[in-house]
N, C-alpha and C positions, 0 to 999 in steps of 0.2 A: 416552497422555494424553487426546487427543481426535482424532477424524477425522470431519469434517463433510462429507457429500456436497455437491458443488457442481453436479453434473449426473448424468444417467443413464449417462454413458459413462466412468465411472471417475475423475472428477476429485474431489479432496478438499482441504479446508483442514486443515492439521495444524500443530503447533508446529514451529518451525524453531530448533533448538538447537545448541549448540557441537559435539556429537558428530556432527552432519551436515556438518562442515567439508569433507570430501573430496567429498561429493555436491554441496554448495553450490558448490565451486570448479568442478567439472565443468559444472554448470548455468551459472555465470557465463561460463565459457570458450565454451560454445555460443552464448550470447547477448550477449557483452560489447559488441560494436560496436553492436548494436541498443539494448540497455539504456542504454548510455552516450551516446546521441545528445543527451540533454537534461539528464541528471543524472549526478553522479559516483558513484552507488551501486555499490559493488563494484570500483571502479577500482583500488584499492590491494590487493585480494585477488588475488594472483598466484601463491600457493602455498598449501598446506594450512595452514601456520602463520598466514599473514596472513588467510586466510578464517576460520579459527577465531577470530582476534583480532576481526574484524568481528562475528561472531556473539556473541562474548563481550561486546563493548560493548553489544549489545542485550540480552543476558542480564542485564547489570548494570543497564541501564535498566529492565528488567522488575522486577528486585529492588527498585529505587528507586521503582517505580510511576511511571516517567516516559517509557515507550515500550516497544515490543515488536515482534518479527517473527513472521510466520505464513506458512508455506510453502504453495504450491499444487502438489499432485502430480497428475499425469495418468498413469494406469495404472502407478503405483508409481514414477514418475520426477519429480523436482523440476523444475518448469517456470517458476516465478515465485513471487510472494508479495505480501502486503499488510502494512502496518505502521502502527503508531502511531509516527510520527516524533517527535512531541511528545505528551505526555499529562500534563495538570495537573488532577487531580481537585479540588484545593482551589479552583482558579479556574473549574472547570467547562468547560474547553476542551481540545481535542485536534486534532492534524493527522493525517489518514489519507493514506497514499500507497501506491504500488504499483510493481512492476517485473515484466516478463514477457519470456521469450525468444520469438523470432519464431514458432516452430512452434506456440505455444499461443495466438496472438492470434486475435481474431475469433470467439471462442466465448462471450463474456460471463463468463468465469471471474473476472476482476478485479471486475466489477460485483457478482456474487453474493457473492464473498468480502468485499468492502468492506461490503456490506449487513449481513453477519454481525457484523463489527467494530463498525459504527455501532449496530446494535441492542443489542449488549452494552454499549457505552459509554453509551448513553442510558438503557437500562432497568436495567442492573446497577450502573453506576457514577455515574449521575446527571449525566452530561456534558450541558451545555446547548448548546454551540457546537462543531460539528465543521467543520474546515477541510480544504480540498484545495488545494494549491499546485502549479501546473504552468507550465512555460515556455509562452508564448503560441503557439509553433509546434508544440507537442506535442498535436496534434489528438486522438489516441487517448485521452490523459489527460483533456483537457477534455471529451471526449465522455462519459467515465465520470462525471465530476462532474455533467454534465447528466442522465444516466440515473439518477443517485442522487437527483435532485430538488434539487440544490444551485443556488444563485444566484451569479452572478458579482458579487462585491463591488467589485472594482476591479482595476487593473493597476498594478504597481510597475515603472515604466519602467526598462529596462536594469539591473535589480537583481541579476542573477545573471551572473557571469563563469564560463563553462564552456568549456573547450578553446579559449580565446582569443576567444570570441564572447560579447558581452553580450546576454542574453536578457531580454525583458520577462517578468515573472511575473504570472500571473493568480491571484487569490485568490478561491476559491469557498467557500461555506459553506451549512450547513443548521442550523437551530436545532431543539432537541428537540421543541417543540410542532409545528413544520412536519413533522418526521420522523414523528411519531406520526400526525398527520392524514393524511399521504400513505399511510402503511402501512394505515390503517383504511379509506381510501376504496376503494370497489369498483373492481376492475380496475386499480388504480394499481401494485401490486407483485405 
């Protein structure tokens, strides 16, 4: 369907679909503890059927134009992904997010993949406001929001209960005119 290079070393952004369930499960198993530190993504995907069910929920969201998953592959192996957790074209808003297994961190893959999603949302779909929501302690995630040129709008104090711990959630955003201006500025992206 598509394979967009993210780096010169074999990293690509590709569709993540239901037929990838076994590969998706292997990926989650490799990174489950790391991925699940701040978010429940993939927590209930413990076998191929439940992994397929998670992928199916996002396939249904894509069909309803309300969200989608996109995998990051490194040298042919699924290592993470980016998603539209929420997508509302009528309102002109969406929420972009990510997950990554530990072996793939520190290479800028999520930032590059998220840029592709945001460019598409702004230019192809007319989205005006793109959000990024992260637990306040999830420094890698909030760092991606910063690298994307987002501004921190605020903090929802103890808004997320995850694994028995209440986390503050930071809300970051970029507006379409800001995104375009940053993209067009010399040396910005």
